[in-house]
C-alpha positions in Angstrom: 194.2 230.4 -80.8 193.1 227.4 -82.9 189.6 226.1 -83.3 188.9 222.5 -84.3 185.6 221.2 -85.7 185.1 217.5 -86.1 182.6 215.6 -88.2 181.9 212.1 -89.4 181.1 210.1 -86.4 178.1 207.8 -86.1 176.9 204.3 -85.8 178.3 201.5 -87.9 178.3 197.7 -87.8 181.4 195.7 -87.0 183.5 195.4 -90.1 182.3 198.7 -91.5 184.0 201.9 -92.2 183.8 205.6 -91.2 185.8 208.7 -92.0 186.3 211.4 -89.5 187.3 215.0 -90.5 188.8 217.7 -88.4 189.0 221.3 -89.7 191.3 223.8 -88.1 190.8 227.5 -88.1 192.5 230.5 -86.5 196.2 230.5 -85.9 196.8 227.4 -88.0 200.3 228.5 -88.9 201.3 227.6 -85.4 200.3 224.0 -85.6 203.0 221.3 -85.5 201.0 218.2 -85.7 197.4 217.0 -85.6 195.7 213.8 -84.7 193.0 211.9 -82.9 192.6 210.5 -79.4 189.7 208.5 -78.3 188.0 207.7 -75.0 185.8 204.7 -74.3 183.5 204.6 -71.3 185.5 203.9 -68.1 188.8 204.0 -69.9 191.6 206.5 -70.3 192.0 208.6 -73.4 194.4 206.9 -75.8 196.2 208.0 -78.9 194.7 206.8 -82.1 196.9 208.5 -84.7 198.8 211.7 -85.4 200.4 213.3 -88.4 203.2 215.8 -88.6 203.3 218.7 -91.1 205.8 216.7 -93.2 203.3 213.8 -93.4 204.9 211.4 -91.0 202.5 209.4 -89.0 202.1 207.5 -85.7 199.4 205.0 -84.9 198.2 203.4 -81.7 198.9 199.7 -81.7 195.2 198.7 -81.6 194.4 200.5 -84.9 197.6 199.8 -87.0 196.6 198.3 -90.4 193.0 199.4 -90.0 193.0 203.2 -89.7 194.7 205.7 -91.9 195.3 209.4 -91.0 195.9 212.0 -93.7 196.2 215.7 -93.9 195.3 218.4 -96.3 197.5 221.3 -95.4 195.9 223.7 -97.8 192.5 223.1 -96.1 194.0 222.8 -92.6 192.0 219.5 -92.3 193.0 216.1 -91.0 191.1 212.9 -91.8 190.9 209.6 -90.1 189.8 206.7 -92.4 188.6 203.8 -90.1 188.2 200.4 -91.7 187.4 197.0 -90.3 185.8 198.6 -87.3 185.4 196.6 -84.1 183.1 197.1 -81.2 186.2 198.0 -79.1 186.7 201.0 -81.3 183.6 202.5 -79.8 184.2 205.8 -78.0 184.4 209.6 -78.3 187.0 210.6 -80.8 188.8 213.9 -80.1 190.8 215.8 -82.7 193.8 217.6 -81.3 196.4 220.0 -82.7 199.7 221.0 -81.1 201.3 224.4 -81.3 202.2 226.7 -78.4 199.7 224.6 -76.5 197.4 221.6 -77.2 194.0 222.4 -78.8 191.1 220.0 -78.6 187.9 219.6 -80.6 184.5 218.9 -79.0 184.6 215.2 -79.8 182.5 213.0 -82.0 180.9 209.8 -81.0 181.7 206.6 -82.9 179.7 203.5 -82.0 180.4 200.1 -83.5 177.8 197.5 -83.0 178.5 193.8 -83.0 
C-alpha cells in the first residue's frame, strides 16, 4: 500500500503562484510515476501533470508553460509549481501514484480569484 499526503493548496489571486506537495509513504518502491489530476465543479477530472521515475514529464494542454512538476525521489515527494494562475485553474487537486494499482491522495483545494 502507498499513502499520499498533499499540502499547499489555498486561495490566490489570478496571476499568482502556488506550490503543491505530495509525500508518499508505505510501499514507495512500487511506484512507477506520480502526478496530479484536478477536478473543477461540474467537470470531469483531468490530468494536470505527471512525472516518471526517470524524470520525464507530461502536462495537460491547459497548463503547459505555466506549471512545473518535479520529484524528489529521496523524499518520495512530488511537487507542482503553479505560476500565472487563472480562475479556470480552480478546483480540487489530487495527487496520484501508480504501481500495482493507482493510489490517490485526499485532494487539496486551489481557488484562483479574478
